[in-house]
C-alpha positions in Angstrom: 16.4 7.3 -20.8 15.7 4.5 -18.3 15.4 5.8 -14.7 18.3 3.7 -13.3 20.5 4.7 -16.3 19.7 8.3 -15.6 20.7 8.0 -12.0 23.9 6.2 -12.9 24.8 8.9 -15.3 24.3 11.5 -12.6 26.6 9.6 -10.3 29.3 9.3 -12.9 29.2 13.0 -13.5 29.4 13.6 -9.8 32.4 11.4 -9.7 34.2 13.8 -12.0 34.2 16.6 -9.5 35.4 14.7 -6.4 38.8 13.4 -5.4 40.4 10.6 -7.5 40.3 8.1 -4.6 36.7 8.8 -3.9 35.9 8.9 -7.6 37.1 5.3 -8.1 34.8 4.1 -5.3 31.8 6.0 -6.6 32.4 4.9 -10.2 32.4 1.3 -9.0 29.2 2.0 -7.1 27.5 3.5 -10.1 28.6 0.6 -12.4 27.4 -2.0 -9.8 24.1 -0.2 -9.6 23.8 -0.2 -13.4 24.6 -3.9 -13.5 21.9 -4.7 -11.0 19.4 -2.6 -12.9 20.3 -4.3 -16.2 19.8 -7.7 -14.6 16.3 -6.7 -13.5 15.6 -5.5 -17.1 16.8 -8.8 -18.5 14.3 -10.6 -16.3 11.5 -8.2 -17.2 12.3 -8.8 -20.9 11.5 -12.5 -20.6 7.8 -11.6 -20.5 7.7 -11.0 -24.3 5.8 -14.1 -25.2 3.3 -14.4 -28.1 -0.3 -13.8 -27.0 -2.5 -16.9 -27.3 -6.2 -16.7 -27.9 -7.2 -18.9 -24.9 -5.9 -19.6 -21.4 -7.1 -21.6 -18.5 -7.0 -18.6 -16.2 -6.8 -14.8 -16.9 -5.6 -12.7 -14.0 -6.4 -9.0 -14.3 -3.9 -6.8 -12.5 -0.2 -7.6 -11.7 -0.3 -6.0 -8.3 0.3 -7.4 -4.8 -2.4 -10.1 -5.3 -2.2 -10.7 -9.0 1.5 -11.6 -9.2 1.1 -14.0 -6.3 -2.0 -15.7 -7.7 -0.4 -16.0 -11.2 2.7 -17.6 -9.7 0.8 -20.1 -7.6 -1.7 -21.1 -10.4 1.2 -21.6 -12.8 2.7 -24.2 -10.5 0.4 -26.6 -12.3 2.2 -27.1 -15.6 -1.0 -28.2 -17.3 -2.7 -24.8 -16.7 -2.0 -21.8 -19.0 -2.1 -18.5 -17.1 -2.2 -15.0 -18.5 -1.4 -12.1 -16.2 -2.4 -8.7 -17.6 -1.0 -5.4 -16.2 -1.9 -1.8 -17.3 1.5 -0.4 -16.3 5.1 -0.9 -17.3 7.9 -3.0 -15.9 9.4 -2.5 -12.4 12.9 -1.1 -12.2 15.6 -1.0 -9.6 15.3 2.7 -9.0 11.7 2.2 -7.9 13.0 -0.3 -5.2 15.3 2.1 -3.4 13.3 2.5 -0.2 14.3 6.1 0.6 13.0 7.5 -2.8 9.4 6.1 -2.3 7.9 9.7 -2.1 9.0 10.5 -5.6 7.3 7.4 -7.2 3.9 9.0 -6.6 4.9 11.8 -9.1 5.7 9.3 -11.9 3.9 7.3 -14.5 3.8 4.3 -12.3 1.0 6.0 -10.3 -2.6 6.1 -11.5 -2.9 9.5 -9.8 -6.5 9.2 -8.6 -8.2 12.0 -6.6 -11.2 11.9 -4.3 -14.2 14.1 -5.0 -14.3 17.4 -3.1 -15.3 17.2 0.6 -16.6 19.6 3.2 -15.6 17.3 6.1 -12.1 16.2 5.2 -9.1 16.9 2.9 -9.6 20.6 3.7 -5.9 21.5 3.4 -5.6 19.9 0.0 -6.0 21.4 -3.4 -9.7 21.8 -4.2 -10.5 19.9 -0.9 -9.6 16.7 -2.8 -7.2 14.1 -1.5 -4.7 12.5 -3.8 -5.1 8.7 -3.9 -2.0 7.0 -5.4 -2.3 3.5 -6.8 0.4 1.4 -8.5 0.3 1.2 -12.3 3.4 -1.0 -12.7 4.4 -4.6 -12.4 4.0 -5.3 -8.7 1.2 -2.7 -8.4 1.0 -0.8 -5.1 3.6 -3.1 -3.6 6.0 -0.9 -5.7 4.5 2.4 -4.6 3.9 1.6 -0.9 6.1 2.3 2.1 7.0 -1.3 2.7 5.5 -1.4 6.2 4.6 -5.0 7.0 1.8 -5.7 9.4 -0.6 -8.6 9.7 -3.1 -6.6 11.7 -4.9 -8.1 14.7 -6.2 -11.7 15.1 -9.6 -10.2 16.0 -9.9 -8.6 12.5 -10.1 -12.0 10.9 -12.2 -13.6 13.6 -14.6 -10.8 13.0 -14.6 -11.6 9.3 -15.7 -15.1 10.1 -18.3 -13.9 12.6 -19.9 -11.9 9.7 -20.4 -15.3 7.9 -17.2 -15.7 6.0 -16.4 -19.3 6.9 -12.7 -20.2 6.6 -11.4 -16.6 7.3 -10.8 -16.7 11.0 -7.3 -16.0 12.2 -6.7 -19.7 12.8 -7.6 -20.3 9.1 -5.5 -17.5 7.6 -2.4 -17.8 9.8 -1.0 -20.6 7.7 -1.1 -18.3 4.6 0.7 -15.5 6.4 3.4 -18.0 7.3 3.5 -19.5 3.8 4.2 -16.1 2.2 6.7 -14.8 4.7 10.5 -15.1 4.8 11.1 -13.3 8.0 14.5 -12.4 9.3 13.2 -10.5 12.3 15.3 -12.0 15.1 12.7 -11.5 17.9 9.8 -12.9 15.9 7.4 -15.1 17.8 8.5 -18.6 16.7 4.9 -20.0 16.8 3.6 -17.3 14.4 6.5 -16.3 12.1 7.0 -17.6 8.6 10.4 -18.6 7.2 11.3 -19.5 3.7 8.4 -17.9 1.8 8.7 -15.6 -1.2 8.2 -12.2 0.6 11.1 -11.0 2.8 10.1 -9.4 6.1 13.0 -7.7 7.9 14.2 -4.9 10.1 16.2 -2.3 8.2 19.8 -2.2 9.5 19.9 1.6 9.9 18.3 3.3 12.9 18.4 7.0 13.7 18.6 8.4 17.1 15.1 9.8 16.6 13.7 6.3 16.1 15.6 5.0 19.1 14.0 7.8 21.2 10.5 7.0 19.9 10.9 3.3 20.9 12.2 4.3 24.4 9.5 6.9 24.8 6.8 4.4 23.9 8.2 2.0 26.5 8.2 4.8 29.1 4.5 5.3 28.1 3.8 1.7 29.1 4.1 -0.2 25.9 6.2 -3.4 25.7 8.7 -4.0 22.9 6.9 -6.7 20.9 6.7 -8.7 17.7 3.5 -7.0 16.6 3.0 -9.6 13.9 3.0 -12.3 16.6 0.8 -13.2 19.5 0.2 -9.6 20.7 -0.1 -6.5 18.6 -0.3 -3.8 21.2 3.3 -2.5 21.8 6.2 -0.8 20.0 8.9 -1.9 17.6 11.3 -0.9 15.0 9.5 -1.3 11.7 9.1 -4.7 10.0 9.5 -4.0 6.3 9.1 -5.9 3.0 12.7 -5.2 2.1 15.7 -7.5 1.5 19.2 -6.2 1.7 18.0 -2.6 1.7 15.9 -3.2 -1.4 12.1 -3.3 -1.8 10.6 -6.8 -2.1 7.5 -6.1 -4.3 5.1 -8.8 -5.3 6.6 -8.9 -8.7 10.2 -9.3 -7.3 9.1 -11.9 -4.8 6.8 -14.1 -6.8 7.7 -13.6 -10.5 11.4 -12.9 -10.7 12.4 -16.3 -9.3 10.4 -18.1 -12.0 11.3 -16.0 -15.0 12.1 -18.2 -17.9 11.1 -21.3 -16.0 7.3 -21.3 -16.6 6.3 -21.4 -20.3 2.7 -21.8 -19.1 2.7 -18.3 -17.5 2.4 -15.4 -19.9 2.6 -11.7 -18.7 1.2 -8.8 -20.7 2.3 -5.3 -19.7 1.0 -1.9 -20.8 -2.4 -3.5 -21.4 -5.6 -2.1 -20.0 -8.5 -4.5 -19.5 -11.6 -2.7 -20.5 -14.3 -5.3 -20.1 -15.0 -8.8 -18.8 -16.7 -10.9 -21.4 -19.9 -12.4 -19.8 -22.4 -14.5 -21.6 -25.7 -12.8 -20.6 -27.7 -16.0 -21.0 -25.6 -18.4 -18.9 -24.1 -15.5 -16.8 -20.6 -17.0 -17.2 -17.4 -15.1 -17.5 -15.6 -16.3 -20.6 -12.7 -13.9 -21.1 -11.6 -10.3 -21.2 -11.1 -7.5 -23.7 -8.0 -5.4 -23.3 -6.2 -2.7 -25.3 -2.5 -2.3 -25.8 -0.7 0.2 -28.1 -4.1 1.3 -29.4 -5.0 -2.2 -30.5 -7.9 -4.2 -29.0 -7.5 -7.9 -28.1 -9.9 -10.5 -26.9 -8.7 -13.5 -24.8 -10.8 -16.4 -23.6 -10.6 -18.0 -20.2 -11.4 -21.7 -20.2 -11.7 -21.9 -16.4 -11.8 -18.5 -14.7 -11.3 -14.8 -14.8 -9.7 -13.5 -11.6 -9.9 -9.8 -10.8 -6.9 -8.5 -8.7 -7.0 -4.9 -10.0 -7.4 -3.3 -6.5 -10.2 -1.5 -4.6 -10.6 1.2 -7.3 -10.1 -0.6 -10.6 -11.8 -3.8 -9.6 -15.2 -2.2 -8.9 -14.8 0.0 -12.0 -14.2 -3.0 -14.2 -17.0 -5.0 -12.7 -19.5 -2.1 -13.3 -18.2 -1.5 -16.9 -18.9 -5.2 -17.5 -22.5 -5.1 -16.2 -22.0 -6.1 -12.6 -23.0 -3.5 -10.1 -26.0 -1.4 -8.8 -28.5 -1.8 -11.7 -29.8 1.8 -11.5 -26.3 3.2 -11.5 -25.3 1.1 -14.5 -28.4 2.1 -16.5 -27.5 5.8 -15.9 -24.4 5.1 -18.0 -26.1 3.0 -20.7 -24.7 -0.3 -19.3 -27.1 -3.3 -19.4 -27.0 -4.9 -15.9 -26.2 -8.6 -15.8 -25.9 -8.9 -12.0 -27.4 -6.3 -9.6 -24.8 -6.2 -6.9 -23.6 -3.5 -4.4 -20.2 -3.0 -6.2 -18.3 0.1 -5.2 -19.9 0.5 -1.8 -18.2 -0.1 1.6 -15.1 1.9 0.6 -12.7 2.1 3.5 -9.3 3.7 4.1 -6.9 4.6 6.9 -5.9 8.3 7.5 -3.4 10.1 9.7 -3.0 13.7 10.5 0.8 14.0 10.7 2.2 16.1 13.6 5.6 17.7 13.3 8.2 18.1 16.0 11.7 19.7 16.0 14.7 18.1 17.7 18.4 18.5 18.2 19.0 15.0 16.8 19.9 14.7 13.2 17.0 14.1 10.8 16.6 13.6 7.1 17.0 16.5 4.8 16.6 16.8 1.0 20.4 17.0 0.4 20.7 13.6 2.0 19.1 12.1 -1.1 22.1 13.1 -3.2 24.7 11.9 -0.8 27.0 9.6 -2.8 28.3 8.1 0.5 24.7 6.9 1.3 24.5 5.3 -2.1 27.7 3.4 -1.5 26.2 2.2 1.8 23.1 1.2 -0.1 25.1 -0.9 -2.5 26.6 -2.6 0.5 23.0 -3.3 1.6 22.8 -0.8 4.4 22.5 2.9 5.3 19.6 5.4 5.3 18.7 4.6 1.6 17.2 1.4 3.0 14.8 3.3 5.1 11.3 3.3 3.5 10.6 7.0 3.0 12.2 7.6 6.5 9.6 5.4 8.3 11.5 3.6 11.0 9.4 2.7 14.0 5.8 1.9 14.9 3.5 1.5 17.9 0.0 0.2 18.5 -2.4 1.6 21.1 -5.9 0.5 22.2 -6.9 3.9 23.5 -10.4 2.7 24.3 -9.0 -0.1 26.6 -5.6 1.2 27.7 -5.1 -1.3 30.5 -5.5 -4.3 28.2 -2.0 -5.4 27.2 -3.5 -7.6 24.5 -6.1 -5.2 23.2 -7.5 -4.6 19.7 -5.6 -1.4 18.7 -7.6 1.6 17.4 -4.6 3.9 16.8 -1.2 3.2 15.3 1.7 5.7 15.5 4.5 5.6 13.1 7.6 7.7 12.9 9.0 9.4 9.9 12.5 10.8 10.5 12.0 14.0 8.5 9.5 16.9 8.1 6.9 17.7 5.5 9.4 20.1 3.9 12.5 17.8 4.0 11.5 16.4 0.6 9.6 18.5 -1.9 7.8 15.3 -3.2 5.9 14.8 0.1 3.6 17.8 0.0 3.1 17.4 -3.8 2.2 13.8 -3.3 -0.4 14.6 -0.7 -1.6 17.6 -2.7 -1.3 20.1 0.2 -2.2 23.7 -0.9 1.0 25.7 -1.4 -0.3 28.6 0.8 -0.8 26.3 3.8 2.4 24.5 3.2 4.3 27.8 3.3 2.5 29.0 6.4 3.1 25.8 8.4 6.0 23.8 7.2 8.3 25.5 4.7 10.3 27.4 7.4 11.7 24.1 8.8 13.8 23.5 5.7 14.5 27.1 5.1 16.2 27.3 8.5 17.7 23.8 8.1 16.1 22.6 11.3 16.0 19.0 12.3 12.5 17.7 12.5 10.4 14.5 12.5 6.7 13.6 12.1 4.5 11.2 14.0 1.5 9.8 12.1 -1.5 8.8 14.3 -3.3 6.4 12.0 -6.9 5.5 12.6 -7.0 1.7 12.5 -10.8 0.9 12.7 -12.7 3.8 11.0 -16.5 3.6 10.9 -17.0 5.9 7.9 -17.7 4.3 4.5 -17.3 5.8 1.1 -18.1 4.7 -2.5 -16.6 4.2 -5.9 -18.9 5.1 -8.8 -18.6 5.3 -12.5 -18.1 8.7 -14.1 -18.7 7.3 -17.6 -19.0 4.0 -19.5 -15.7 4.9 -21.1 -13.0 2.7 -19.4 -10.4 5.4 -19.8 -12.3 7.8 -17.6 -11.4 7.6 -14.0 -14.2 6.6 -11.6 -15.6 9.0 -9.0 -14.2 8.3 -5.6 -16.2 9.5 -2.6 -13.9 8.8 0.4 -16.5 10.1 2.9 -13.8 10.6 5.6 -15.1 11.6 9.0 -18.7 11.0 8.1 -19.0 9.1 11.5 -18.1 11.3 14.5 -16.1 8.4 16.0 -13.4 8.8 13.4 -12.9 12.5 14.3 -12.7 11.6 18.0 -10.2 8.8 17.6 -8.1 10.8 15.2 -7.9 13.7 17.7 -7.1 11.3 20.5 -4.3 9.9 18.4 -2.9 13.4 17.9 -3.1 14.1 21.6 -1.2 10.9 22.3 1.7 12.1 20.1 1.8 15.3 22.2 1.9 13.3 25.4 4.9 11.4 24.3 6.9 14.6 24.2 6.8 14.6 28.0 8.9 11.4 28.2 12.6 11.4 29.2 13.5 9.9 25.9 12.1 12.7 23.8 13.2 15.4 26.2 16.7 14.0 25.8 16.7 14.9 22.1 14.8 18.2 22.8 11.8 17.2 20.9 9.2 19.9 20.8 5.9 20.5 18.9 6.5 22.6 15.8 4.3 25.6 16.8 3.3 27.0 13.5 -0.5 26.5 13.7 -2.7 25.9 10.7 -4.3 29.2 9.9 -7.9 28.0 9.2 -8.0 26.3 12.6 -6.8 29.3 14.7 -10.4 30.4 15.4 -10.8 27.4 17.7 -7.9 28.4 19.9 -4.4 26.9 19.5 -3.7 24.2 20.7 -7.1 23.3 22.1 -8.9 20.0 21.4 -11.2 21.8 19.0 -8.1 23.1 17.2 -6.9 19.5 16.7 -10.3 18.4 15.6 -10.1 21.0 12.9 -6.5 20.0 12.1 -7.4 16.4 11.4 -10.2 17.5 9.1 -7.7 19.6 7.2 -4.5 17.4 7.2 -6.3 14.3 6.2 -3.4 12.2 4.9 -4.4 9.0 3.2 -2.2 6.0 4.2 -3.2 4.4 0.9 -5.3 1.5 2.3 -8.3 1.5 0.0 -10.4 -1.6 0.5 -13.9 -3.1 0.7 -15.5 -2.2 -2.6 -16.3 -5.8 -3.6 -17.2 -7.0 -0.1 -17.0 -10.6 0.9 -20.0 -12.0 2.7 -22.5 -14.9 3.0 -25.4 -15.2 0.6 -27.7 -13.7 3.3 -25.6 -10.5 3.3 -27.3 -8.1 0.8 -24.2 -5.9 0.9 -21.9 -8.6 -0.3 -20.4 -8.9 -3.8 -18.4 -12.2 -3.5 -18.9 -15.3 -1.4 -16.4 -16.6 1.1 -14.7 -18.5 -1.8 -14.3 -15.1 -3.5 -16.7 -16.0 -6.3 -18.9 -13.1 -7.6 -22.5 -13.7 -6.8 -24.6 -14.6 -9.8 -21.7 -15.0 -12.3 -19.9 -18.2 -13.0 -16.1 -18.4 -13.4 -15.4 -15.0 -12.0 -13.6 -14.2 -8.8 -12.2 -11.2 -7.0 -9.0 -11.5 -5.0 -7.5 -8.2 -3.7 -8.3 -5.6 -0.9 -11.7 -5.1 -2.5 -13.1 -8.2 -0.7 -12.3 -7.0 2.8 -15.7 -6.8 4.7 -14.1 -4.6 7.3 -10.7 -2.9 7.2 -8.0 -4.5 9.3 -6.1 -2.8 12.1 -2.9 -2.5 10.2 -1.3 -1.9 6.8 -3.1 -4.2 4.2 -0.2 -5.1 2.0 0.6 -8.2 4.1 -3.0 -9.2 4.4 -3.5 -8.9 0.6 -0.6 -11.3 0.1 -2.4 -13.6 2.5 -5.7 -13.2 0.5 -3.8 -14.1 -2.7 -2.3 -17.2 -1.2 -5.6 -18.4 0.1 -7.4 -17.5 -3.1 -4.9 -19.6 -5.1 -5.6 -22.6 -2.9 -9.4 -22.0 -3.2 -9.1 -22.0 -7.0 -6.9 -25.1 -7.0 -9.4 -26.9 -4.8 -12.3 -26.0 -7.0 -10.4 -27.3 -10.0 -9.1 -30.5 -8.4 -5.4 -29.6 -8.1 -5.4 -29.9 -4.3 
């Protein structure tokens, strides 16, 4: 049974056990929801076009970047574009923001895991962090928490300083504005984008806990800002990629509006690309091989193959195709075609969530089954529109606290519930049951109100690597996150935790009786609770990925021997092959990368159009 049909069936059964008056309201709500879901399925069904043997462009991966690039390239009616996605169609149930935690448990997640570590992920099963990635139309823009940030202007100026001409903030700002359709009322008018495909908005539901967080941050010296505008340091209610309390994925933003209107754009779902076809003599990419329903297909690309498979799948596919570290490829029986540092420079953001109790109402598991909230959602409001309970965000430059326009090194974001308020949360992170029981389970058992603050490291110095486990494309690659390899990362993570504790001394948080949940993590008690050494131990244990994997096909000038692609995103040494996704980031940006990846896609589409004479 389809997920949205299943939910509607549950709602209809629930209607049978409530009052007649309420039942009529809820039946209408359920039927309206079913109608919306069926309309989405109708649009998704338009992708069933016969596969052709040759296209002008083949785009691999229908994620954040891939959907955008395919939509932009198909604006030229003379170009035939094929977009290939390993996952299934997107559905409305996936786009209810509050249920985001549950998506990581489904088939729309690749369900990667890092290799065991002695420095991080120590509270997780087997010392391995779960690394979710979207395997669905829209990719990780369907799995993420819809938190929209551009990051800091210095991030992009730094990219250009590294030799990536055309990637300064001045150069990329027009692409941010092009993709945005912001309804944020206080947005900086000189920086905001209006009328683009991706909706950026406040959610219309705000809890008292979120209001306290914003007030407390202002007491702490932060200004209320448009953090996507001129200045990033500050506090704000969250900017989200939602529209009318519904997720705006890349698929929904870029492809739904053109369904049935672009016969030159073909979309192939449930199809895994296993190899890029490269002529070893001319070193030219000529197409791809993919499998679907146990059948293998070959498709030629007259102009280019564009990889937008993400920071794990893109390097894996490059290496499977003979592009990568030569010695590593030979170990797996792969003949090297281009000896490039593919898979290196892996980066991510982490946060060690800190839990607090409060006398203000927080999210609880039973709230997810509240039919009243679903009715509010159908009216485009209520807590169902809150992305996993994330409501507010702040940015600190802890290294330069007196600079009101600093380059933030820590982000705090608020989740209006605890680790135990939803059973999917601890399962998604892979926290060991024994530690979960010792630290967090009591909160829900006693029906306490609680919230979490996530101090996210914005500019980590540690670098990891993605490696092949096998030449078999169906075997997951080996992921070495290498968290906390650099001592700076432990230090800034700990300082971020201490900042969350400081905020509890503000009037705003005292007003809601916010207090640290004092159930210490057993393995760290030997350092003395709650000493700084304890918190250093804590961040090494509660190493929660914020899903920002990037950098594994690094962009750089020809003089950079760590680069895989040039500033026009062309793979070095291989003609007609580009990469356009988070893999190309030379350094991770100080924010959530979904927005920047939209920007990369928009810029990549223009670079491709320029190179083929369409601009």
